[in-house]
Structures are given as C-alpha cells and as structure tokens.
N, C-alpha and C positions, 0 to 999 in steps of 0.2 A: 622271542623269535628264534634265537640261536638253538634253544633246546627243541624247538618244533623241527627245525632243519635237521638236527642231529638225529632226532627220533625217526623222521622220514628215511634218512640213510640207513639207520639200523633196521628199519622195516623192510627196505629193499634187500638188504643182506639176508634178512631172514626169508624173504621170498626166494632168493637165490638158492639158499639151503634147501627149501621145499622143492624147488625146480630140479636141483641136482638129485635128490632122493627119489622124487616122482619119476623123472625121466629114466633113472637106473632101474626102477621097477618096471617100467614100460618096456625097457630094452629086452627083458626077459620074455615078454609076450610078443614082442615084435619080431624077433629072430634076426638073423644076419642076412645082409648088412642092415644094421639098425640105424638107417639114415633119418627116419622121421623123428625118433626120440632124440637123436644127436642134434638135428636141426632145432628141435624145440628147446633143448638145453642152451644152444648157442644163442638163440633168440632172447631167452630169459637172461642170459648173462649180459647181452647187449642193454636190455631194459634196466637191469640192476646196475650196470655201470653208469648209465645215464643218471639214474636216482642218486647214486653215491657221489659221482664226479662233479656234475654240473653244479655250479655255485652261482648261477644267474639270478635265482630268486633271492639268494642271500645278498647279493650285490644290490639288487632292486630295493630290498627291505632296508638297506643302508642309505636311504634317500637323504638323511640329514648330513651324511658325510661326503656325497658326491653330487655333482651337477645333476639337475632334474632331467635333462635330456639323456644323460648316460643311464640314469636310473630307469627311465622309460625304455630305453634300448635294452637294458638287462631284463626287464620285466617281459618285454616282447619276445626276447630271445629264449627266456625260460618257458614261455607258454608254447612257442613253436617246438622246442625240444620235448616238452611234455606230450604234445600232440604226436610227434614222431615216435615217441616211446610207445604209443598205442600200437603202432605197426608191429614192433618187436613182441609186445605182449600178445597181440593177435596172432602172430605167427607160432608163438609158444602154444597157445590155446588150441589152434588148428592142428599142429603136429600131434599134440597129446590126444586130442580128441579122435583124430584119424586112426591112431593105434588102437584107442579103446573100442572104436566102432568096427575096425577092420580085423583085429587080432583075435586069438583064441579066447579072450576074456570078454566075450560078447555079453555076458551077464551084466557088464558095466556100461552097456551101449548108451543107457540114459546119461551117464556122465560124459561120455564121448560127444554125443549130440549137443549137450549143454555147452561143452567147451567149443565145439565148432561154431555154434551160434553166437557165442560170446566173441570169438576170434574173428569171425567174419564182420560182426557188428563193429568191433574196434577198428578194423581196416576201413570199413565203409565211413565211419564217422570222422576219419582223418581228413576226408574230402570236404566236409562241412563242419569243421572243427570250431568254427566261430560261434555256432549256435549252442544251445544248452543240451542238445540231443546226445553229445558224447557221454554224459553221465550214465545213461541207460546201459549200454554194453559195458562200460567200465565197472558199473556196480554188479552186473551179471557176471563178469570176469572174476571180481574178487569174492563174490558169493560162491562161485564154483571152487576157487582156490581154497576158501575156508571149509567148504563141504568136503573137498577131497582130503584135506588135512585131518578133519574129524574121522572121516571114514578110515583113513589108514591108521590113525592112533587107535580107534575102537577095534578094527581088525587085528591089529598087532596085540592089543590087550586081550582080546578073545582067544588068539592063537596061543599066547603065553599062558593063559589060564587053562586051556585045553591040553597043553603038553607040559605044564609044570606042576 
C-alpha cells in the first residue's frame, strides 16, 4: 500500500510538470495578459498539491494501527478531498481548452473542446460525487492529458527531425 501511495504522489508531480509545460506553450498562443493559462497552471498546482500532500488515505489504510472510527474519518476525508480535487482539475482543463478554442491555434480546437467537456464534467460530478458517474469525466480528462502529452512529444520529435 505504501508503494501505491508513493506512486500516486509521483504521478501527480508528473502531471504538474506536464501542466507547467503545457500552460507555458499555451501562454504563447494566448497573448498578454495570459490569465487563462496562468489560472490553469495554478489550478493544476492545487490538484497536484492535494495529491502529494494529503495523507488521509494512508491513514485510513493503517486501520490495524488506529481506532476504526478514526480510520473511517480519514477515509471519508480522503474521498471528500479527492472529489474537491476534481474542481481544480476541471478548472485546469477548462482554462487550457478555452485558450485552444479561442486562440490562434484553432487547428487544435478539437483538443480544446475535449478539455472543456472534461472540465465541465469534472465540476458537474462534484455535485453528485457519491455516485459512480464521476469516473466518466475523470477518465475523459486523463485521456485528454495523455493524448496532449503524446501530441506534444510527436510534434517535438517531428520538429526536431525536420530541423535537425
């Protein structure tokens, strides 16, 4: 369990690195003042900070060493924090998507609408977080992040080969 929690924290740090790089690229297309890409980066930092700092699930997993009522409280607290992190992830996606749809890089509008849909979905499911519906926009969001990562790596590789 400890390795899983550490891996989840490393994953959130990797997401933060992606968010910093992606919003830096978006800043070029957004122009000044680049408030949407900046707000997206701050939102990603909030989500990543929660993922790295919160130890509620670690405490809940330690049920053998603590009172069961305390473990239940820690588990509930972790679930509420996770659901609140969807708001930050949603704000990140909406901010990035807005720049992609509205800026001069409209050839990537498909990616912008995908991000906006995922972001709005994440915010919406926060209001009904106890059902299983949260997984749909959450999966759509991470599929978008992975797709954007691949697009950026492939584009960088193609640019490198064209100029190198």
